[in-house]
C-alpha positions in Angstrom: 14.1 7.2 21.6 11.4 7.2 24.1 7.3 7.6 23.9 5.9 8.6 27.1 2.5 7.4 28.5 0.8 9.0 31.3 -2.1 10.0 33.3 -2.3 9.1 37.0 -5.1 7.7 38.8 -7.0 4.9 41.0 -8.0 1.6 40.2 -9.6 -1.4 41.8 -8.2 -3.6 39.2 -5.0 -5.3 39.6 -2.3 -6.2 36.8 -3.1 -10.2 37.1 -6.4 -9.0 35.4 -4.7 -7.7 32.5 -3.5 -11.1 31.8 -7.0 -12.2 31.1 -7.4 -9.3 29.3 -4.5 -9.8 26.7 -5.3 -13.8 26.7 -8.3 -12.3 24.5 -11.1 -14.2 27.2 -14.5 -13.2 28.0 -13.7 -12.0 31.5 -11.9 -9.2 30.5 -12.6 -5.8 32.3 -11.7 -2.2 31.6 -12.9 0.0 34.2 -12.9 3.7 34.2 -10.9 6.3 36.0 -10.4 9.9 37.4 -7.0 11.4 35.9 -4.6 13.8 36.5 -2.7 15.8 33.7 0.6 15.5 33.7 3.3 16.8 31.0 6.6 15.5 29.8 9.7 17.4 29.6 13.3 16.4 28.1 15.5 18.9 30.2 13.7 22.4 29.1 12.3 20.8 26.0 8.2 20.1 26.2 7.1 16.9 24.7 4.5 17.1 21.9 1.2 15.4 22.4 1.2 12.0 20.5 -0.6 12.3 17.2 -1.4 10.0 14.2 -0.9 10.6 10.6 -4.0 11.7 8.4 -6.1 8.5 7.5 -7.5 8.2 4.1 -10.3 5.5 4.1 -12.6 4.1 1.5 -16.2 5.2 0.5 -18.9 2.7 -1.1 -15.7 0.4 -1.2 -13.3 2.3 -3.2 -10.4 4.4 -1.8 -8.8 6.5 -4.5 -6.0 9.0 -4.0 -3.2 10.9 -6.1 0.3 10.7 -4.4 3.0 13.3 -5.7 6.3 12.5 -4.5 8.8 15.6 -4.5 11.9 17.0 -2.4 10.6 19.1 0.4 11.3 20.0 4.1 9.9 18.2 7.1 8.7 19.9 10.4 10.8 18.2 13.1 9.9 19.3 16.5 13.8 18.7 17.6 14.7 21.2 15.1 14.1 24.9 15.2 13.5 25.2 11.5 12.2 22.7 8.9 14.7 20.2 7.9 15.4 20.3 4.2 16.3 17.2 1.8 13.1 14.8 2.7 11.7 13.0 -0.2 7.9 13.5 0.8 4.4 12.8 -0.7 1.6 15.1 -1.3 -1.7 13.7 -1.5 -5.3 14.4 -3.4 -8.3 12.4 -2.0 -10.2 11.7 -5.0 -12.7 8.9 -3.7 -12.6 8.5 -0.1 -12.7 10.0 3.4 -10.0 12.0 5.3 -9.8 11.7 9.3 -9.4 15.5 9.4 -11.8 16.4 6.8 -9.3 17.7 4.3 -9.2 16.6 0.7 -5.4 17.1 0.1 -1.9 17.8 2.2 1.3 18.6 1.1 4.9 17.3 2.5 3.7 14.8 5.1 5.9 12.8 7.3 5.0 10.0 7.6 3.0 9.8 4.6 -0.8 9.6 5.1 -2.4 6.1 6.4 -4.3 4.5 3.7 -7.0 2.1 4.9 -8.9 -0.3 2.9 -11.2 -3.6 4.1 -10.8 -6.8 2.3 -12.7 -6.9 -0.8 -12.1 -3.2 -1.3 -10.2 -1.5 -3.8 -7.4 1.0 -3.6 -6.5 3.2 -6.7 -3.1 5.2 -6.2 -2.3 7.8 -9.0 1.5 7.9 -8.5 3.1 11.3 -9.9 6.9 11.4 -10.0 7.9 14.8 -9.1 11.3 14.1 -8.2 12.8 16.5 -10.6 15.5 19.7 -9.9 17.1 17.6 -6.9 19.6 19.3 -5.1 20.3 16.5 -2.4 24.0 16.2 -2.0 24.0 12.3 -0.8 21.3 11.1 -3.0 23.2 8.7 -5.6 22.6 4.9 -6.9 25.8 3.5 -8.6 23.2 1.9 -11.0 22.9 5.1 -12.8 26.5 5.7 -13.7 27.2 6.0 -17.5 27.9 3.0 -19.1 31.6 2.4 -19.3 32.1 5.6 -16.8 34.2 5.3 -13.6 32.7 5.7 -10.3 33.7 9.0 -9.0 35.7 9.3 -5.6 32.8 11.6 -4.8 29.7 10.3 -6.4 27.5 12.8 -8.1 24.0 13.8 -7.1 21.2 12.7 -9.1 19.2 15.7 -10.4 16.4 13.8 -11.1 15.0 10.3 -10.0 13.0 7.3 -11.3 10.2 5.8 -8.9 7.6 3.0 -8.3 5.3 2.1 -5.3 5.0 -1.2 -3.5 2.3 -2.5 -1.2 4.4 -4.4 1.4 2.7 -7.7 2.8 -0.4 -7.6 0.6 -1.8 -10.7 -1.3 -2.2 -8.8 -4.9 -1.2 -9.5 -8.0 2.5 -8.2 -9.2 1.2 -8.2 -12.8 0.6 -5.2 -14.7 -0.4 -2.1 -12.8 -1.0 -3.8 -9.7 2.0 -4.5 -7.1 4.7 -4.5 -9.8 8.0 -3.6 -8.3 10.0 -3.9 -11.8 7.8 -0.5 -13.1 10.3 2.3 -13.6 8.4 5.6 -13.5 10.7 8.6 -14.7 10.8 11.8 -13.4 8.0 13.9 -14.5 5.9 10.8 -15.5 2.7 9.2 -13.9 1.4 5.8 -13.3 -1.9 4.5 -12.0 -2.0 1.5 -9.6 -5.1 -0.5 -9.3 -5.0 -3.1 -6.0 -7.8 -5.4 -5.7 -7.7 -6.5 -1.6 -8.7 -10.2 -1.5 -11.8 -10.5 0.6 -9.9 -13.4 2.5 -6.8 -10.8 3.4 -5.8 -10.8 7.2 -7.0 -7.6 8.8 -3.8 -5.8 10.1 -0.9 -3.5 9.5 0.6 -3.3 6.5 2.8 -0.4 4.7 3.7 0.8 1.1 6.8 2.6 0.0 9.1 3.0 -3.0 10.5 -0.1 -4.4 12.9 0.9 -7.0 15.9 -1.4 -6.8 18.9 0.3 -5.8 17.0 3.2 -4.4 14.5 1.5 -2.2 16.7 2.5 0.8 17.6 5.9 0.1 13.8 6.6 -0.7 12.4 4.9 2.1 14.5 6.7 4.4 13.9 9.9 3.1 10.3 10.1 3.7 8.4 7.9 1.0 6.9 5.5 3.2 3.3 5.1 5.1 1.1 2.8 6.9 -1.4 0.8 4.9 -4.3 -0.6 7.1 -6.1 -3.4 5.8 -9.2 -3.2 8.0 -8.3 -2.5 11.2 -4.3 -2.7 12.3 -5.2 -4.7 15.5 -6.3 -7.4 13.2 -10.0 -6.9 14.1 -9.7 -9.2 17.3 -13.0 -9.6 18.7 -12.2 -8.5 22.4 -11.0 -5.3 21.5 -14.4 -4.6 19.3 -16.2 -5.8 22.3 -14.5 -4.0 25.0 -14.0 -0.9 22.8 -10.2 -1.3 23.7 -8.0 2.2 22.1 -5.9 1.3 19.3 -2.9 3.1 18.6 -0.8 3.4 15.3 2.7 4.0 15.9 4.9 4.3 12.8 8.9 4.2 13.5 11.4 5.7 11.7 15.0 7.6 12.1 16.5 10.8 10.8 20.0 11.9 10.7 20.9 15.4 10.9 24.2 16.9 10.8 25.0 19.0 13.6 21.9 19.0 15.0 23.0 20.6 18.3 24.4 23.8 16.5 21.5 24.5 14.2 21.7 21.7 11.3 18.7 21.5 9.4 19.2 19.3 6.4 18.5 15.4 6.2 21.7 13.6 5.9 21.8 9.6 4.8 23.9 7.9 7.6 24.6 4.9 5.2 25.8 7.2 2.6 29.5 6.3 3.1 28.7 2.7 1.8 28.3 4.5 -1.5 31.8 6.4 -1.2 34.7 5.2 -3.3 38.1 5.4 -1.7 41.0 7.8 -2.6 43.5 4.7 -2.4 42.7 1.4 -3.4 44.0 -1.8 -1.1 47.7 -2.9 -2.3 48.6 -6.5 -2.3 46.8 -8.7 0.5 46.1 -5.7 2.6 42.4 -6.1 2.5 42.9 -9.9 3.6 45.2 -9.1 6.3 42.9 -6.4 7.7 45.9 -3.6 7.5 43.7 -1.8 4.6 43.3 2.1 5.7 40.7 3.8 3.4 40.6 7.2 2.6 36.7 8.7 2.7 35.4 12.0 1.4 32.5 12.9 4.2 29.1 13.9 2.9 29.5 17.4 4.9 32.8 18.0 3.9 32.2 21.3 2.5 30.2 22.5 5.6 32.8 21.5 8.0 34.8 23.8 10.1 38.7 24.3 9.2 40.5 21.8 11.2 37.5 19.4 11.7 38.8 15.9 12.1 36.8 13.1 10.5 37.1 9.4 11.4 36.4 6.2 9.7 35.5 3.2 11.7 36.8 0.3 9.1 36.6 -3.3 10.1 40.5 -4.1 10.9 40.2 -7.8 11.4 41.4 -10.6 9.0 39.0 -12.5 6.6 36.8 -14.9 8.0 33.5 -16.9 7.2 31.3 -13.9 8.3 32.9 -12.0 5.6 33.6 -8.6 7.5 36.2 -6.9 5.7 35.2 -3.7 4.5 32.4 -3.4 7.1 32.1 0.2 7.7 30.5 1.5 10.8 28.5 4.8 10.2 26.8 5.5 13.6 27.7 9.0 14.7 30.5 9.6 17.5 27.9 11.3 19.3 26.1 8.2 19.8 28.5 5.5 20.6 32.3 4.9 21.5 34.5 3.8 18.9 37.4 1.6 19.9 39.8 0.9 16.9 40.9 -2.8 16.5 44.7 -1.5 16.2 45.2 1.3 18.6 48.6 1.9 16.8 46.9 3.0 13.6 43.8 4.7 15.0 42.7 6.3 18.1 39.3 6.0 20.2 36.4 8.2 19.5 34.5 9.1 22.8 30.7 9.5 22.8 29.6 12.9 24.0 27.2 11.8 27.0 26.7 15.7 27.8 24.4 15.8 24.9 20.6 15.4 25.5 18.8 13.0 23.6 17.1 15.7 21.6 20.2 17.3 20.4 22.1 14.1 18.5 22.4 14.0 15.0 20.4 10.7 14.8 17.2 10.3 16.3 14.0 8.1 16.5 10.8 9.4 16.0 7.3 7.9 16.5 4.5 9.3 13.9 7.6 11.8 12.8 7.7 13.4 16.6 10.4 13.2 19.2 9.5 11.4 22.5 5.5 12.4 22.2 3.3 12.1 25.3 0.2 9.8 24.9 -2.3 10.6 28.0 -4.1 7.8 29.1 -6.1 6.4 31.9 -4.1 4.6 34.6 -4.9 0.8 34.3 -6.3 1.3 31.1 -5.6 -1.6 28.3 -4.4 -0.6 24.7 -3.5 -2.0 21.6 -0.1 -0.6 20.1 0.5 -1.0 16.7 4.3 -0.7 15.8 5.6 -0.4 12.5 9.2 -0.3 11.5 9.0 1.6 8.1 12.8 2.6 8.2 15.3 1.0 5.6 18.3 -0.5 7.7 17.1 0.3 11.5 16.8 -2.7 13.6 14.8 -1.3 16.8 15.1 -2.7 20.5 11.7 -1.9 22.4 11.4 -2.0 25.9 8.4 -1.1 28.3 9.4 1.0 31.6 7.4 1.6 34.5 8.7 4.9 36.0 7.6 4.2 39.6 8.8 0.5 40.0 11.5 0.6 37.0 10.0 -2.9 36.1 10.0 -3.7 32.8 6.5 -5.5 31.8 6.5 -8.5 29.6 5.6 -7.4 25.8 2.3 -9.3 25.1 2.3 -9.5 21.2 -1.2 -10.0 19.9 -0.5 -9.7 16.2 2.7 -9.5 13.9 3.2 -8.5 10.2 -0.7 -8.4 9.4 -1.5 -11.5 10.9 -3.6 -11.4 14.1 -2.6 -14.5 16.9 -5.2 -16.6 18.4 -3.1 -16.4 21.4 -0.4 -14.1 22.9 3.1 -14.5 22.1 6.1 -13.1 24.1 9.5 -12.2 22.6 12.4 -14.7 23.4 14.9 -12.1 24.8 15.2 -11.1 28.1 12.4 -13.0 29.5 9.8 -11.5 27.3 10.7 -8.0 28.1 12.2 -6.9 25.2 11.3 -7.0 21.4 13.6 -6.5 18.2 11.9 -5.2 15.2 13.6 -5.4 11.9 13.0 -2.8 9.2 9.6 -3.4 7.5 8.1 -5.5 10.6 5.0 -4.6 12.2 3.9 -5.7 16.1 0.6 -5.2 17.6 0.8 -5.2 21.2 -1.3 -5.3 24.3 -0.2 -3.1 27.2 -1.5 -1.8 30.4 -1.2 1.4 32.1 0.7 1.4 35.5 -1.8 2.2 38.5 0.8 4.9 39.5 3.6 6.5 37.4 3.8 6.8 34.0 5.0 4.0 31.2 7.7 4.4 28.8 8.2 2.9 25.5 12.2 2.9 24.9 13.8 2.6 21.8 17.4 2.1 23.4 
């Protein structure tokens, strides 16, 4: 997954001057430039223009909004038609302002950004409309009837409970504040009131469902958004003084079965973890690593006759890592799988001929695949990267298209905490940043003098 940065131009400032900028000294200098329009394509596909989710902000110290969770379809720029089986938030703005001037929105992916400053109040009326669900791979073993046996092919949930969590914010967990033990049944509502402390650090946080055993599936399916406490860059003084642009980039992934041939249904790529085995292990098969399970694939009924399914089951002996039973669920069109024992299974090759925008699993930025962001050559910006996915660990790298160079990633804030000095990742001499699930990082970047800058998510 790549985000393309564009604009060509000329500048009298060299890259070394950017080092003084990211060191947050008073000598930073950001000149103006002439630019030339550029267009990004992936094959015959034109990349969408970068956009950010709508921002709902406070008015007179209060932001009051109604969020309604429901099953819906999301518009993805790599699918010819809306992709079904997302769980999305509708919103109604009751008190506050909206960046697009609208007071309501429906089926947003990602969810709207909520912005409140330290010392202000956030009120969220959460309506649970997760009824009449028709999602095959939406299930939690917790909701199996008492004494009931978990079936080979789990029965989908027709309705679902829900709650809300403001991730990383220093607020009370009691009552109707940030109480992740609240259980809101389908068809019911709850009002959350968050008093943001005056000493709360400015920065990027996020909100999502936190109902235990369903946190992952609900977050993955779209019930997540950015929560901005003040400014997402942390309110850095130099950013304010020099009017440095701040871009919010919400990183997610989605799996659409057979996307290349027109598939338009969201699938949970971790679904197989919930599927029972047809034949349980015998004796010490599991300990020896000789157990070969049979799994029921989620899309079995939609597969063509003769389709072969493979499972990649850990085939080694027991170890301190406790890897037995580990199931890898990355689709075969992304990676080649080599079995531990070639006598019992065969290698599954990748499909290198597939263009990135046709692969089943894709990473997106603000719901877009490889968007183009036009900027001035030599311009310094703050990119706020927020991994609001459930399981994905995202490797990030910057690449200059003309030189092939990978600039060091200058981190100026992390998880809502602005840094007094620039930090660099410890991997690959500071040129690669691993962003775990739920993590946020504010990085300072500068556009190259020639060519484009690409944010890659290998």
